[in-house]
N, C-alpha and C positions, 0 to 999 in steps of 0.2 A: 503495499498499500503507500503511494506515492504520499508527502505531507505537504498541504497544500497552505500557502499564504490569505491570510484573510486581510485583506488590506483595510485601514482603519482611513475613513473618510476626516481631512484635520482644515480644520476652519484657519483661513491664512486672514489676518488681519492686516486692515486695507492702507491702517495708518504705516507699515515697513512697505510701501510702494518705492519710496526712496528710497529706503537704510538698503541696499543691495546693490554691490558694485553693476552684477547685470542689468537693472531696473532703471540706476542712475547715470549708468553710458546711454541707455536709452532716454534719457528727457535728454542729456545732454546733445548727444551725437558724439562721443568723441571719448576712444578709452580715460583709463583714469590715469597715467599718465600726463595728459592733457586738458586735464581739468582745469587748472592753474588759471589757464590763458583764457578757456570758455567761459571760468566766473570771472576771471578780468574783465572780459567784454561785454558780461550784462553789469556789474556792476560802473562801469561806464558808461551802459545806453542808458540806465536809470539815473545816472547824475544829468546827461545834458535834456533827458526828458523832462525831471523834475527843471532842473534852469528854465525851460524853457515854457514848462506851466506857470511859473513867475514872471515869465516874462523879463528874465534879465538874460544880458549878454554871458554866457557858459564859462565860468572858469574852474576848470580839472584838476585838482593834484595826484598823480600816482603814487603811493608810495610801498616801495618792495624792502623787504630785509629779509635777511637769515630767520626772522620769526614770522614771517605772512607777508601779506600784501594789502593793500587799501584803498579805497577811492573817496575823497575829498572833493564836494560840489561847493557851491555858493545859489543854490537853490533855494527856498522857504522851508525845507525840513522835510523829514518823514513822521506823519505823524507814529503816536505812540497805538493809536487803533489800532490804524493799517500792520505797524510791526506785529503787533498782538492777534493777528485776526491772520495772520501769513504763520503763524506756530502750529495753527489745529491743523493736520494733515488728512481726515477725516473732509476737510472739504478745501477747492481750489477756489487762491485769490488772485481776482486782474481787473483791470480795466482797460483789460486791452482785449481779450478773448471774442466781444460779442459786436463790436462796432467793427465798421469796416471803415479802417481809417489807414494812412502810410503814415508806421510809429515803427519806432525803433523796437529791440529787443526780439529776441526770436523765439524765447521757451515760452513766455508767458506763463512761469511758474518760476519766476527767476529767485525770490527770496527765498523759497521753500527749498530747492537747489542748495542754496547760500549755505543755510544754516546746515544742510543734512551731507555735504559733501565733505567738511573736513571732519567730522565722524567715520563718514564709509572712509576714509584714504589712510586713516589714523585705526583705526578697528578696536580704536577704546571708546574716545571724547574728544570732540568735536568742538571747540572754543571760535562764536564768531564775537565782535565789538563793534557798537553801532553810539556815535553819539550824533543828539540831534536834539533841537529845539530846547536846551539847557540838560538835557539827560543825557545818561550814560546808561544802555541798555545793555548787559552783559546773557549772551545767551550761550548756552552749556547742553552737549548733547552727549548722552549715549542710551544704550539699550537694556532693554528689561527684556532679554527672550525667552523669558515661561510665560511673558503674558502678553508677547509680539504685540509692543509697542516702544517708540519711542521716548525716552525719557529725556525732557528739557525743562533747563532750570533755566530762569528767566529774573535775574533782577536788575534793580534798578536803582539809580542812584543820581545826586546834581552832576550834571556835566560841564566842561566849560565849552564845547560848541554849543554857539547861540545862534548861528545864521549856517545854512547851510545842513549839509548832511557828512556825515565821515562811519565809514564803511571798514572795519576791520578785517581778516580770515585770517585765524591762523592755520600754518601753511609750514611745516619742515621745506628744508631746503629749496622755496621760494626763492634763494637770492640768484636762483640760477635763470630764473629767469629775465634775468637783468644783463648777467655776463654770462657769456659762453662756458658752459658744465665742458667739465673731463670729458663726458661721455654726450658727444655735440650734439646727437640726437634723441638724448633724454625727454623732452619736453616738446620736439618737433613732427608732428604727420609733415608729410609728403603737402608744401605749401603751407602748415600749421607756423605764421611767423611768431619769430619772441616779441617778449611785451616791447620791448621799444622798435619793434616794428609795430605793431598793435598801436599804439596812440599814432607815431608818426602815420599810420593810415588814417587811424581818425581824424588826423589834421588832415589829410588829405581830401574828407568831404564834410568839411563842418566851418566855413569859412568865417564865423561867428563868435566861435570858442578858443580859447588861450587854454592849453593842453603843459603842463608841467611834470616833469620826471626826470630824477637822475642827476635832477641839477641843471638839464635840460627845458626849456622854454620854446614850445609851439605859439605863435604869436596869431591874433584872431589877426586876420590881411582883411573880415569887414564886418564888424560888430552889430552894424545895425544890420547886417543882412536877412532875409525871411526867407521862411519854406513856413511847408502845413504842419502848424503846432498839435500837439498833446490835444490843447483846448481849443483846439477849431472847431466845428459846429461839421459833422459828415454832411456828405452830399445825400440824400435820398435815391438819387442815379446812380449810386455804388453798390446800392441794396437790389438781391433779390425777393420775391416772395420768402422761401423760405429763411433766406438769414433777417427778414426784418421781424418774423415769426420766431424764429429766436429770439435778438433781441428784445421783442417784447413779451415773450416768455420767462427771461432773465431782470427782470424789473418786476413781474407779479409774482418770482418766487420769490426775490429779494423783499415784496411786500408781504408776504407771508413768514419768512423763516424770523427776519431780524428789524421786523417792524416799520421798516421804512413809507416815508409817505406814497401815499397812495394817487399814483398821476393816472388826469386826468388824457384823455385822446389830445384832446389839444395841446394840454401842455407835455405830451410827446412829442408831436407835434413841431412846436416852437424852438424845441432844441438841436433843429437841421439847420442844416445854410439855408436863405434865403427862403426859411418861414417862421422867419420869429415877429411879422408884422403882423398883427390881430385882423386887418382886413384875410389877408392870404390866411390865417386859419379859419375865420369864418366860411370863405371862399370854400372848404374841403370840409367844415359843419364838424355834427359830432361833438353838439355844444351838448355839456354838462354827462358825457359817456367817460367812463372810466377804461384804463386801458385792462381790469380784470373783468370787464361786462362782454370782453371780447373772447373771453372763453365759452366754448360750448358741450356740454361731455367731455369732462375732461381733459381738453386739448382746448387751444389759440386755434381760431375758427380760420382756416385758412382763406377761404370766399372774399369774409371780412377783412385781412390783411390784407390779399390780392385788391381788393377796391381801392382801399385806406393808401397804400403803395402807388395806385394810378395815380390818385388824388394829388399827391403830397409832389410824385417826379410830373403831372403838370399845371402846378403850382410854381415851379420854380426851374431855373436856368440849369443844366451840367456843367461845373467845374470845366472850365479848359487844361490840356496836360501841361501849360506852366504854372499853371496856377500851386500846382504843388510845389514844386520853387525848384530852380536850375544852381547847381554850384558852381557853374560858372566857367569861359576859355578861362579869361586872367586869372581864376584863385589856382584852377589845376596846372597852369599853365606855373606858375611863379610855383604854388609843390614840386612838382615836376624837376625845376631847375634847383631851388635849395637844397632837398629832401631825396630824391633821385639821383641827383647828378646828370641828368641827361643836359643837352648843351639846350641852348634855346633856340638856336633856328632850325631843330629838329622835331620840333614838336608839331605834332599836327591832333587837331580837336572837332572832332564831328560831335551832333548831338541830331534824336532825332526824337518829335514828338507824336504821338497818336493815339489811339484808341483799340484796346481789344473787349471783346466778349464783356462792352458796356463800362468799363472803366480804363480812364486815362492811362499815361506811362510817358515816362521819359526815360532816354537811356544818353549818355553821355560817355565819350569815348576820349582819351588822353594817351593819344604814341610818344614816345623821344625815344633816341639813342641816347647809351652811354659810352663815354671815352673813357679811360684810363682804369677798367677795369675787369676782371676775367668774371664776374659773379654769374652772367650769364641770365636769361631772359626770367623778368620777375612779375607776377599780376599781379595788380591792387584792385580786386572788386568790391563793389559796395551796395546793395541795399537798404533803401530812405535810409541814408546819411546814416548809416555804421558799417563798417567792414567785417567784410564773412572772414570767415576761420576756413583761407582753402577759396576752392573757383568754383561757386554752387552750380555752374554751369558746364558739364564734363565735354561739350560738343566746343567750345571753345577751342580750349585745345587744337580738336580737330579741324578749326576755323584757320587757324595760328601756323598750323604745318602744312595747308596747303596752299598757304600763304606765302610758305616759306622764312616763317617765324620760327626757327629751332630751341630748343632749350639755351644751347650755347650761345645764342649769340645774346650778344650785350644791351639788351633794348629794358626798358619800359614802358605796361601797358593800363594805365588807370579806365576801370568801365564801374560806371555806376548807371546803378536802375531806380526809379523811384517808381511807383506804383502803390495805391490805396489797399490790395491785397496781393499777398504773391502765393502761390499753390506747392508744397512743399512734396516731394516722396517718400522724406523718411521721417517719422518720428522727430527724431530732432533737431530738424527742420536746419537741415547741412545740403541739400542738394535741391534742387527749384527748377520746377517742372513748364517749361515754356509753351 
C-alpha cells in the first residue's frame, strides 16, 4: 500500500504580497540587486510631483552614503495621514490609479514598496525615515511569519524639516550607487543607469528643476517652464466609458469606506478640464443627482456613464497635444552638450505631435555625436518627464541598427514621450506597448 500525502489547504495573507523577493520583484520590475536605483527613481518622481502640485520650481536633493540613500524636496510636505494610510497592506493607496492624466511614477504603490524593500533585502529588519511638516516618522518593518503579517512600527517625534519632505532609506552598500563598485555590474542591469546617471537623466527632461547630488548641481534652465501638472484637471476626452466608470466607482467606494464627502454628478463634472463653469454644468444636467445614484443592481450603470461621458465631451474641447508640455529643443540641446559631451554642431532635434486612440502624444528626439570617448552608444529614454530604467521600447534598438547606429558608436540619443496614459506589457511597468 502506497502512502498518500493529504495536502492541507493553507491561507496566505494578502498582507505578505509585498514581503517576498519574488512578489516585490514583480512590483518593481527588476531583480533585488537593482532595487536601490528603482527606489531612488520612485522617490525622485514623488518629489517632483509634490513640488509641481505646490506650484513651486522643484529643488531636489539626492543624498547617498554607506548607510542608505534619500531624497529631499521643497514641496508642501507629505501629509501624515497619507503616510499612515500607506502602511496598511490590505489596501492600495494611490492618487494616480484611476485618473487618466500624464503623470510621473510607474508603480502606483511606491510608498508600500519603499517600506517593504529594505526589509526584504535585509531579511530581518527594514528602516525608513521620513521628515515632513515638522515631524520625524521612523518606520521599522519586521515580519511575524507565524501570523503571516508584517510588523510595522511607526514612531513620530518632532523633526527639523518644516518645508518639503526628506525620505531616507536604510540600505547597506548604497555607496555603490555613487562610485563604481569593485564588482562593476553589481547594481547594473543592461542599460540600468548608476545613481549619478539617473539624476543626470532627470535633468534632461525637467527644465524647471534643480537637482543636487554628490557635490554636483544640475541647474534649472527654465524655472518658469510649464507642463501638465499633477494638479491640473484631466480631460473627459481622455476617458473611455470603462475608465470613467472605474473612476466613479472609486469615488463611491471612498464615500462608503472612509466617510468621504458625497459628490453630486455636477461636482464630479466640475473637476474636469473645461467643465468648471456653471453654464456648462447646467447644460450637462443631472442637478441634484449624486454619483451614488448611478449605481444600479450593485454596479455602476454603464448606460448612464456612457451618456454622461458623451455630454461631458460635447461640452468641452479636447486639449491639443502641445498642452501636455514639450521639453523643448533648447533645453535638450543644452543638456546634450553640457552633460552628454556631444558637439553642439552635431545635435539634431525632431518632435512629433499627434493623437492615437483618442489620446494626444508628444515625441521629442535629440541626437548627437561625442568626441574623445569610447563609451559607445547611450540611449536616454523618458516617459512623462521621468527617465526610464533602460529602454522601454525594445524595437528602438532594432531601428537604430537598421540606421547603422551601432552599440559601439560614440553617440547619444535622447527620446522623450508624453501621453495621458501608457500601456505596459509587464506588471513592473518597464516595457511599453506602442
